[in-house]
DSSP file (Angstrom, degrees, kcal/mol; ACC not computed):
  #  RESIDUE AA STRUCTURE BP1 BP2  ACC     N-H-->O    O-->H-N    N-H-->O    O-->H-N    TCO  KAPPA ALPHA  PHI   PSI    X-CA   Y-CA   Z-CA
    1    1 A M     >        0   0    0      0, 0.0     4,-2.0     0, 0.0     3,-0.4   0.000 360.0 360.0 360.0 -40.2   -9.9   15.0  -18.5
    2    2 A Q  H  >  +     0   0    0      1,-0.2     4,-1.9     2,-0.2     5,-0.1   0.830 360.0  54.0 -57.1 -37.3   -9.0   17.6  -16.0
    3    3 A I  H  > S+     0   0    0      2,-0.2     4,-2.5     1,-0.2    -1,-0.2   0.853 106.8  53.2 -71.4 -34.0   -8.1   20.2  -18.5
    4    4 A V  H  > S+     0   0    0     -3,-0.4     4,-2.5     2,-0.2    -2,-0.2   0.895 107.9  49.5 -61.6 -41.9  -11.5   19.8  -20.3
    5    5 A R  H  X S+     0   0    0     -4,-2.0     4,-2.2     2,-0.2    -2,-0.2   0.878 110.7  49.8 -68.9 -35.1  -13.3   20.4  -17.1
    6    6 A T  H  X S+     0   0    0     -4,-1.9     4,-2.8    -5,-0.2    -2,-0.2   0.938 111.0  50.4 -67.7 -43.2  -11.2   23.6  -16.4
    7    7 A I  H  X S+     0   0    0     -4,-2.5     4,-2.5     1,-0.2     5,-0.3   0.952 110.3  49.3 -57.8 -50.0  -11.9   24.9  -20.0
    8    8 A V  H  X S+     0   0    0     -4,-2.5     4,-2.1     1,-0.2    -2,-0.2   0.920 112.7  47.6 -64.3 -39.5  -15.6   24.3  -19.5
    9    9 A W  H  X S+     0   0    0     -4,-2.2     4,-3.2     1,-0.2     5,-0.3   0.938 113.2  48.5 -59.4 -45.3  -15.6   26.2  -16.1
   10   10 A V  H  X S+     0   0    0     -4,-2.8     4,-2.6     1,-0.2    -2,-0.2   0.936 112.6  46.9 -64.4 -42.2  -13.7   29.0  -17.5
   11   11 A L  H  X S+     0   0    0     -4,-2.5     4,-2.3     2,-0.2    -1,-0.2   0.866 112.7  50.5 -63.0 -42.1  -16.0   29.3  -20.5
   12   12 A L  H  X S+     0   0    0     -4,-2.1     4,-2.3    -5,-0.3     5,-0.2   0.968 112.7  46.4 -63.6 -52.2  -19.1   29.1  -18.2
   13   13 A L  H  X S+     0   0    0     -4,-3.2     4,-2.4     1,-0.2    -2,-0.2   0.931 112.7  49.8 -62.8 -40.7  -17.6   31.9  -15.9
   14   14 A V  H  X S+     0   0    0     -4,-2.6     4,-2.7    -5,-0.3    -1,-0.2   0.907 110.3  49.6 -65.8 -38.6  -16.7   34.1  -18.9
   15   15 A A  H  X S+     0   0    0     -4,-2.3     4,-2.2     1,-0.2    -1,-0.2   0.870 112.6  49.4 -64.3 -36.2  -20.2   33.7  -20.4
   16   16 A L  H  X S+     0   0    0     -4,-2.3     4,-2.1     2,-0.2    -2,-0.2   0.874 109.7  50.5 -71.6 -38.7  -21.7   34.7  -17.0
   17   17 A L  H  X S+     0   0    0     -4,-2.4     4,-2.5    -5,-0.2    -2,-0.2   0.951 111.5  47.0 -59.8 -53.2  -19.5   37.6  -16.8
   18   18 A I  H  X S+     0   0    0     -4,-2.7     4,-2.3     1,-0.2    -2,-0.2   0.916 112.1  50.6 -52.3 -47.3  -20.5   38.8  -20.2
   19   19 A F  H  X S+     0   0    0     -4,-2.2     4,-1.4     1,-0.2    -1,-0.2   0.885 110.6  50.2 -59.7 -39.9  -24.1   38.3  -19.4
   20   20 A T  H  < S+     0   0    0     -4,-2.1    -1,-0.2     2,-0.2    -2,-0.2   0.883 108.9  50.8 -69.2 -39.3  -23.8   40.2  -16.2
   21   21 A V  H >< S+     0   0    0     -4,-2.5     3,-0.7     1,-0.2    -2,-0.2   0.932 115.6  40.4 -58.8 -49.1  -22.1   43.2  -17.9
   22   22 A F  H 3< S+     0   0    0     -4,-2.3    -1,-0.2     1,-0.2    -2,-0.2   0.633 119.8  44.2 -81.8 -13.8  -24.6   43.6  -20.6
   23   23 A N  T 3<  +     0   0    0     -4,-1.4     2,-2.4    -5,-0.2    18,-0.5  -0.015  66.5 134.8-119.2  31.1  -27.7   43.0  -18.4
   24   24 A W    <   +     0   0    0     -3,-0.7    -4,-0.1    -4,-0.1    16,-0.1  -0.468  37.9 126.9 -80.9  75.3  -26.9   45.0  -15.3
   25   25 A Q        -     0   0    0     -2,-2.4    16,-1.6    14,-0.0     2,-0.1  -0.963  61.8-109.7-129.6 141.1  -30.4   46.5  -15.0
   26   26 A P  E     -A   40   0A   0      0, 0.0     2,-0.4     0, 0.0    14,-0.2  -0.460  32.3-169.2 -68.3 145.0  -32.8   46.6  -12.2
   27   27 A V  E     -A   39   0A   0     12,-3.2    12,-2.1    -2,-0.1     2,-0.5  -0.993  16.1-137.0-136.4 146.9  -36.0   44.5  -12.3
   28   28 A T  E     -A   38   0A   0     -2,-0.4     2,-0.5    10,-0.2    10,-0.2  -0.880  17.1-167.6-105.4 126.8  -39.0   44.5  -10.2
   29   29 A I  E     -A   37   0A   0      8,-3.4     8,-3.2    -2,-0.5     2,-0.9  -0.957   9.2-153.9-114.9 118.7  -40.5   41.2   -9.2
   30   30 A K  E     +A   36   0A   0     -2,-0.5     6,-0.2     6,-0.2     3,-0.1  -0.830  20.8 168.8 -91.8  99.9  -44.0   41.0   -7.5
   31   31 A I        -     0   0    0      4,-1.4     2,-0.2    -2,-0.9    -1,-0.2   0.929  68.2  -6.3 -79.5 -50.2  -44.1   37.9   -5.4
   32   32 A W  S    S-     0   0    0      3,-1.6     3,-0.2     1,-0.0    -1,-0.1  -0.727  88.6 -85.0-130.3-176.1  -47.3   38.6   -3.5
   33   33 A E  S    S+     0   0    0     -2,-0.2    -2,-0.0     1,-0.2    -1,-0.0   0.907 128.6  25.9 -58.2 -44.0  -49.6   41.5   -3.4
   34   34 A N  S    S+     0   0    0      1,-0.1     2,-0.7    -4,-0.0    -1,-0.2   0.375 108.5  82.8-102.9   0.1  -47.5   43.3   -0.6
   35   35 A L        +     0   0    0     -3,-0.2    -3,-1.6     2,-0.0    -4,-1.4  -0.921  51.3 169.2-118.3 115.2  -44.1   41.8   -1.3
   36   36 A V  E     -A   30   0A   0     -2,-0.7     2,-0.5    -6,-0.2    -6,-0.2  -0.982  15.5-159.1-123.1 132.6  -42.1   43.3   -4.1
   37   37 A L  E     -A   29   0A   0     -8,-3.2    -8,-3.4    -2,-0.4     2,-0.6  -0.940   1.1-163.1-114.6 126.9  -38.5   42.5   -4.8
   38   38 A E  E     +A   28   0A   0     -2,-0.5     2,-0.2   -10,-0.2   -10,-0.2  -0.941  29.7 141.4-111.9 115.9  -36.1   44.7   -6.7
   39   39 A T  E     -A   27   0A   0    -12,-2.1   -12,-3.2    -2,-0.6     2,-0.3  -0.803  50.1 -90.3-140.8 174.7  -33.0   43.1   -7.9
   40   40 A K  E  >  -A   26   0A   0    -14,-0.2     4,-1.8    -2,-0.2     3,-0.5  -0.697  35.6-119.3 -92.5 150.2  -30.7   42.9  -10.8
   41   41 A I  H  > S+     0   0    0    -16,-1.6     4,-2.7   -18,-0.5     5,-0.2   0.865 110.4  51.5 -58.1 -40.0  -31.1   40.5  -13.6
   42   42 A P  H  > S+     0   0    0      0, 0.0     4,-2.3     0, 0.0    -1,-0.2   0.884 109.0  51.9 -61.0 -36.0  -27.9   38.6  -13.1
   43   43 A A  H  > S+     0   0    0     -3,-0.5     4,-2.3     2,-0.2     5,-0.2   0.903 110.2  48.3 -68.0 -39.8  -28.6   38.1   -9.5
   44   44 A L  H  X S+     0   0    0     -4,-1.8     4,-2.3     2,-0.2     5,-0.2   0.919 113.3  48.1 -70.9 -41.4  -32.1   36.6  -10.3
   45   45 A V  H  X S+     0   0    0     -4,-2.7     4,-3.0     2,-0.2    -2,-0.2   0.947 112.9  47.5 -67.0 -43.7  -30.7   34.3  -13.0
   46   46 A I  H  X S+     0   0    0     -4,-2.3     4,-2.0    -5,-0.2    -2,-0.2   0.891 113.9  45.8 -59.7 -43.6  -27.9   33.0  -10.7
   47   47 A V  H  X S+     0   0    0     -4,-2.3     4,-2.1     2,-0.2    -1,-0.2   0.916 112.9  50.7 -65.8 -43.2  -30.2   32.4   -7.8
   48   48 A S  H  X S+     0   0    0     -4,-2.3     4,-1.4     1,-0.2    -2,-0.2   0.932 111.3  49.2 -58.4 -48.4  -32.8   30.7  -10.1
   49   49 A F  H  X S+     0   0    0     -4,-3.0     4,-2.4     1,-0.2     3,-0.2   0.899 112.2  46.8 -64.5 -37.7  -30.0   28.5  -11.5
   50   50 A L  H  X S+     0   0    0     -4,-2.0     4,-2.5     1,-0.2    -1,-0.2   0.827 104.0  61.6 -74.7 -26.5  -28.7   27.5   -8.1
   51   51 A L  H  < S+     0   0    0     -4,-2.1    -1,-0.2     1,-0.2    -2,-0.2   0.805 114.0  38.0 -65.1 -29.6  -32.3   26.8   -6.8
   52   52 A G  H  X S+     0   0    0     -4,-1.4     4,-0.9    -3,-0.2    -2,-0.2   0.842 120.1  45.5 -85.0 -39.3  -32.4   24.1   -9.5
   53   53 A L  H  X S+     0   0    0     -4,-2.4     4,-2.1    -5,-0.2     5,-0.2   0.927 103.1  57.1 -71.6 -45.8  -28.9   22.9   -9.3
   54   54 A V  H  X S+     0   0    0     -4,-2.5     4,-2.4     1,-0.2     5,-0.2   0.858 105.7  48.9 -65.1 -42.9  -28.2   22.5   -5.6
   55   55 A P  H  > S+     0   0    0      0, 0.0     4,-2.0     0, 0.0    -1,-0.2   0.926 115.8  45.2 -60.8 -43.6  -31.1   20.0   -4.8
   56   56 A M  H  X S+     0   0    0     -4,-0.9     4,-1.6     1,-0.2    -2,-0.2   0.862 112.6  50.6 -71.6 -33.4  -30.1   17.8   -7.8
   57   57 A W  H  X S+     0   0    0     -4,-2.1     4,-2.4     2,-0.2    -1,-0.2   0.878 111.0  48.6 -66.5 -42.8  -26.4   18.0   -6.9
   58   58 A L  H  X S+     0   0    0     -4,-2.4     4,-2.3     1,-0.2    -2,-0.2   0.882 110.8  52.0 -70.1 -34.3  -27.2   17.0   -3.2
   59   59 A L  H  X S+     0   0    0     -4,-2.0     4,-2.1    -5,-0.2    -2,-0.2   0.855 111.3  46.6 -67.8 -33.2  -29.3   14.1   -4.5
   60   60 A H  H  X S+     0   0    0     -4,-1.6     4,-2.8     2,-0.2     5,-0.2   0.945 111.8  50.4 -66.6 -50.6  -26.5   12.9   -6.7
   61   61 A R  H  X S+     0   0    0     -4,-2.4     4,-2.1     1,-0.2    -2,-0.2   0.886 111.8  48.2 -61.7 -39.8  -24.0   13.2   -3.9
   62   62 A A  H  X S+     0   0    0     -4,-2.3     4,-2.7     2,-0.2    -1,-0.2   0.927 112.0  49.1 -65.2 -45.8  -26.3   11.2   -1.5
   63   63 A N  H  X S+     0   0    0     -4,-2.1     4,-2.6     1,-0.2    -2,-0.2   0.877 110.5  50.2 -63.7 -35.9  -26.8    8.5   -4.1
   64   64 A K  H  X S+     0   0    0     -4,-2.8     4,-2.1     2,-0.2    -1,-0.2   0.878 111.4  49.2 -62.3 -41.2  -23.0    8.3   -4.7
   65   65 A F  H  X S+     0   0    0     -4,-2.1     4,-2.2    -5,-0.2    -2,-0.2   0.912 111.6  48.3 -65.5 -44.6  -22.4    8.0   -1.1
   66   66 A Y  H  X S+     0   0    0     -4,-2.7     4,-2.4     2,-0.2    -2,-0.2   0.949 113.6  46.6 -63.4 -45.5  -25.1    5.2   -0.7
   67   67 A L  H  X S+     0   0    0     -4,-2.6     4,-2.9     1,-0.2    -1,-0.2   0.883 109.5  54.8 -67.9 -34.3  -23.8    3.2   -3.7
   68   68 A G  H  X S+     0   0    0     -4,-2.1     4,-2.4     2,-0.2    -1,-0.2   0.936 110.2  45.6 -60.7 -44.0  -20.2    3.6   -2.4
   69   69 A R  H  X S+     0   0    0     -4,-2.2     4,-2.4     1,-0.2    -2,-0.2   0.920 113.0  52.1 -68.7 -36.1  -21.2    2.1    1.0
   70   70 A R  H  X S+     0   0    0     -4,-2.4     4,-2.4     2,-0.2    -1,-0.2   0.924 108.9  48.1 -63.1 -44.4  -23.1   -0.6   -0.7
   71   71 A I  H  X S+     0   0    0     -4,-2.9     4,-2.5     2,-0.2    -1,-0.2   0.891 112.1  49.5 -55.5 -43.8  -20.2   -1.6   -3.0
   72   72 A T  H  X S+     0   0    0     -4,-2.4     4,-2.5     1,-0.2    -2,-0.2   0.917 111.7  49.8 -66.3 -41.5  -17.8   -1.7    0.0
   73   73 A S  H  X S+     0   0    0     -4,-2.4     4,-2.4    -5,-0.2    -2,-0.2   0.927 113.5  44.8 -61.7 -42.5  -20.4   -3.9    2.0
   74   74 A L  H  X S+     0   0    0     -4,-2.4     4,-2.6     2,-0.2    -1,-0.2   0.882 112.6  51.5 -73.2 -35.1  -20.7   -6.4   -1.0
   75   75 A E  H  X S+     0   0    0     -4,-2.5     4,-2.5    -5,-0.2    -1,-0.2   0.929 111.9  48.0 -66.6 -38.8  -17.0   -6.5   -1.5
   76   76 A T  H  X S+     0   0    0     -4,-2.5     4,-2.5     2,-0.2    -2,-0.2   0.907 111.8  49.0 -60.5 -43.9  -16.5   -7.2    2.1
   77   77 A A  H  X S+     0   0    0     -4,-2.4     4,-2.5     2,-0.2    -1,-0.2   0.886 112.8  47.1 -58.8 -44.0  -19.2   -9.9    2.0
   78   78 A A  H  X S+     0   0    0     -4,-2.6     4,-2.2     2,-0.2    -2,-0.2   0.914 111.0  50.9 -68.1 -42.0  -17.6  -11.5   -1.0
   79   79 A R  H  X S+     0   0    0     -4,-2.5     4,-1.3     2,-0.2    -2,-0.2   0.925 113.9  45.9 -59.3 -47.9  -14.1  -11.4    0.5
   80   80 A T  H  X S+     0   0    0     -4,-2.5     4,-1.6     1,-0.2     3,-0.4   0.933 111.3  52.1 -65.8 -45.0  -15.5  -13.1    3.7
   81   81 A A  H  < S+     0   0    0     -4,-2.5    -1,-0.2     1,-0.2    -2,-0.2   0.869 109.9  48.8 -57.4 -41.0  -17.4  -15.6    1.7
   82   82 A S  H  < S+     0   0    0     -4,-2.2    -1,-0.2     1,-0.2    -2,-0.2   0.718 113.9  44.9 -81.3 -20.2  -14.3  -16.6   -0.3
   83   83 A T  H  < S+     0   0    0     -4,-1.3    -1,-0.2    -3,-0.4    -2,-0.2   0.577  90.2  94.9 -97.5 -10.8  -12.1  -17.0    2.7
   84   84 A T  S  < S-     0   0    0     -4,-1.6     2,-0.1    -5,-0.2    -4,-0.0  -0.697  78.0-126.3 -79.5 121.3  -14.5  -19.0    4.9
   85   85 A P        -     0   0    0      0, 0.0     2,-0.5     0, 0.0    -2,-0.1  -0.391  17.2-136.7 -66.7 138.2  -13.9  -22.8    4.5
   86   86 A V        -     0   0    0     -2,-0.1     3,-0.0     3,-0.0     0, 0.0  -0.827  15.8-124.4 -96.5 129.2  -16.9  -24.8    3.6
   87   87 A A        -     0   0    0     -2,-0.5     2,-0.1     1,-0.1    -1,-0.0  -0.489  34.0-108.8 -72.9 137.4  -17.4  -28.1    5.4
   88   88 A P        -     0   0    0      0, 0.0    -1,-0.1     0, 0.0     0, 0.0  -0.424  29.3-123.9 -70.8 138.9  -17.6  -31.0    3.0
   89   89 A T        -     0   0    0     -2,-0.1     2,-0.3     1,-0.1    -3,-0.0  -0.573  27.9-115.0 -78.1 142.9  -21.1  -32.5    2.6
   90   90 A P        -     0   0    0      0, 0.0    -1,-0.1     0, 0.0     0, 0.0  -0.577  28.5-120.1 -74.9 137.2  -21.2  -36.2    3.4
   91   91 A T        -     0   0    0     -2,-0.3     0, 0.0     1,-0.1     0, 0.0  -0.658  25.2-121.9 -76.8 128.2  -22.2  -38.4    0.3
   92   92 A P        -     0   0    0      0, 0.0     3,-0.1     0, 0.0    -1,-0.1  -0.319  35.4 -99.1 -64.2 149.4  -25.2  -40.5    0.8
   93   93 A P        -     0   0    0      0, 0.0     2,-0.1     0, 0.0     0, 0.0  -0.380  51.9 -91.6 -66.4 155.2  -24.7  -44.3    0.4
   94   94 A P        -     0   0    0      0, 0.0     3,-0.1     0, 0.0    -3,-0.0  -0.343  42.7-102.3 -69.8 146.8  -25.7  -45.5   -3.0
   95   95 A D        -     0   0    0      1,-0.1     3,-0.0    -3,-0.1     0, 0.0  -0.396  43.9 -99.7 -62.8 141.2  -29.3  -46.8   -3.5
   96   96 A P        -     0   0    0      0, 0.0     2,-0.5     0, 0.0    -1,-0.1  -0.309  38.9-109.6 -55.2 147.0  -29.6  -50.5   -3.7
   97   97 A V        -     0   0    0     -3,-0.1     2,-0.5     0, 0.0     0, 0.0  -0.706  33.7-164.4 -83.6 122.2  -29.9  -51.9   -7.2
   98   98 A V        -     0   0    0     -2,-0.5     2,-0.2    -3,-0.0    -3,-0.0  -0.945  10.2-143.6-113.9 129.7  -33.4  -53.2   -7.9
   99   99 A S        -     0   0    0     -2,-0.5     4,-0.1     2,-0.1     0, 0.0  -0.612   9.0-137.6 -90.9 152.3  -33.8  -55.4  -10.9
  100  100 A E  S    S+     0   0    0     -2,-0.2    -1,-0.1     2,-0.1    -2,-0.0   0.556  81.6  79.7 -91.4  -8.7  -37.0  -55.1  -13.0
  101  101 A E  S    S-     0   0    0      1,-0.1     2,-0.2     0, 0.0    -2,-0.1  -0.709  91.8-103.4 -93.6 148.4  -37.4  -59.0  -13.4
  102  102 A P        -     0   0    0      0, 0.0     2,-0.3     0, 0.0    -2,-0.1  -0.520  34.3-127.6 -71.2 142.5  -38.9  -61.0  -10.6
  103  103 A V    >   -     0   0    0     -2,-0.2     3,-0.9    -4,-0.1     2,-0.2  -0.666  63.5 -15.7 -92.2 138.7  -36.4  -63.0   -8.7
  104  104 A G  T 3  S-     0   0    0     -2,-0.3     0, 0.0     1,-0.2     0, 0.0  -0.425 114.3 -30.3  78.2-142.3  -36.9  -66.6   -8.1
  105  105 A D  T 3  S+     0   0    0     -2,-0.2     2,-0.3     2,-0.1    -1,-0.2   0.287  92.6 123.3-102.4   8.8  -40.1  -68.6   -8.6
  106  106 A L    <   -     0   0    0     -3,-0.9     0, 0.0     1,-0.0     0, 0.0  -0.529  44.4-162.9 -73.5 135.1  -42.5  -65.8   -7.8
  107  107 A K        -     0   0    0     -2,-0.3     3,-0.1     1,-0.0    -2,-0.1  -0.884  25.2-101.9-115.5 149.9  -44.9  -65.1  -10.7
  108  108 A P    >   -     0   0    0      0, 0.0     3,-0.8     0, 0.0     2,-0.1  -0.310  52.6 -88.5 -60.9 155.9  -47.0  -62.0  -11.2
  109  109 A E  T 3  S+     0   0    0      1,-0.2     0, 0.0     2,-0.1     0, 0.0  -0.350 109.7  39.1 -64.0 147.7  -50.7  -62.4  -10.3
  110  110 A G  T 3         0   0    0     -3,-0.1    -1,-0.2    -2,-0.1     0, 0.0   0.486 360.0 360.0  90.7  10.2  -53.0  -63.6  -12.9
  111  111 A Q    <         0   0    0     -3,-0.8    -2,-0.1    -4,-0.1     0, 0.0   0.357 360.0 360.0-117.2 360.0  -50.7  -66.2  -14.4
């Protein structure tokens, strides 16, 4: 997998180099009425790309860090829970058996 990543980076850098060589022309950017920026096209493209990439990369890294800490915390809690002995719960005494038929000479009311 490392070789694939290296090949992709090399191809990306070669494409950027070719783009830079063939587009090395100045361009004027009017930001506000009194603010004009003269730069080369490749610099503009690279800066624009980085302005979009860096915040998303930082968000990804922060999320990865947060999830890594959460996984570690959950693993520690699970390890602690599995090694902590649980006290046995006392079993309640059985309920007395109640028969449904009347005992003895008692008769239900109305008879």
